[in-house]
C-alpha positions as CSV (number, residue, x, y, z in Angstrom):
1,X,118.2,12.8,47.9
2,X,116.3,13.2,44.7
3,X,113.0,11.3,44.2
4,X,112.8,8.3,41.9
5,X,109.5,8.9,40.2
6,X,109.1,5.3,39.3
7,X,109.2,4.4,43.0
8,X,108.5,7.5,45.1
9,X,105.2,8.8,43.8
10,X,102.2,7.5,45.8
11,X,98.5,8.3,45.3
12,X,96.7,9.4,48.4
13,X,94.5,6.4,48.0
14,X,97.5,4.1,48.5
15,X,98.5,6.0,51.6
16,X,95.0,5.5,53.0
17,X,95.0,1.8,52.3
18,X,98.5,1.0,53.5
19,X,100.1,3.9,55.4
20,X,102.7,1.7,57.1
21,X,104.1,0.6,53.7
22,X,104.5,4.1,52.5
23,X,106.1,5.3,55.7
24,X,108.5,2.4,55.7
25,X,109.4,3.0,52.1
26,X,110.3,6.7,52.9
27,X,112.4,5.7,55.8
28,X,114.2,2.8,54.1
29,X,114.8,4.7,50.8
30,X,116.0,7.9,52.5
31,X,114.1,9.8,49.8
32,X,111.0,11.9,50.0
33,X,107.7,10.4,48.8
34,X,105.5,12.6,46.6
35,X,101.8,12.1,47.5
36,X,99.4,12.8,44.7
37,X,95.7,13.4,44.3
38,X,94.1,13.0,40.8
39,X,97.6,12.9,39.3
40,X,98.8,16.1,40.8
41,X,101.4,16.5,43.7
42,X,99.8,17.6,46.9
43,X,102.3,16.8,49.6
44,X,105.8,15.4,50.3
45,X,106.5,12.9,53.1
46,X,109.8,11.9,54.5
47,X,111.1,10.2,57.6
48,X,111.8,12.3,60.7
49,X,115.5,11.4,60.7
50,X,115.9,12.5,57.0
51,X,113.9,15.7,57.8
52,X,116.1,16.5,60.8
53,X,119.3,15.9,58.8
54,X,118.1,18.1,56.0
55,X,117.2,20.9,58.5
56,X,120.6,20.6,60.1
57,X,122.4,20.8,56.8
58,X,120.3,23.8,55.8
59,X,121.2,25.6,59.1
60,X,124.9,24.8,58.7
61,X,124.9,26.2,55.1
62,X,123.1,29.3,56.3
63,X,125.8,29.8,59.0
64,X,128.5,29.3,56.4
65,X,127.0,31.9,54.1
66,X,126.6,34.3,57.0
67,X,130.2,33.8,58.0
68,X,131.4,34.4,54.5
69,X,129.3,37.6,54.4
70,X,130.9,38.7,57.6
71,X,134.3,38.2,56.1
72,X,133.3,40.2,53.0
73,X,132.2,43.1,55.2
74,X,135.3,43.0,57.5
75,X,133.4,41.7,60.5
76,X,136.0,39.3,61.8
77,X,138.0,38.5,64.9
78,X,141.4,36.8,65.4
79,X,141.6,33.3,66.6
80,X,143.2,34.5,69.9
81,X,140.2,36.9,70.5
82,X,137.7,34.2,69.7
83,X,139.3,31.8,72.2
84,X,139.4,34.6,74.8
85,X,135.7,35.3,74.3
86,X,134.8,31.6,74.8
87,X,137.2,31.1,77.7
88,X,139.4,28.8,75.7
89,X,142.6,30.8,75.9
């Protein structure tokens, strides 16, 4: 989900004039929009759905890394023990 600078850079003045167009572009393109003031980036806007997906992917990856760290340190349980703990046995 990388930005296309030819399409996804929007001056704040454009956002003030036509906010609906900018929001619609972010939602339809599924890419973040870089908002600029005097040629410098000041904020990033993206759709709520894309933000939620990114947050879920980040949380999943953090859980994977934590699980791998647990394996490296010997903190693990057998499948049978995990099922018993969750009442799935």
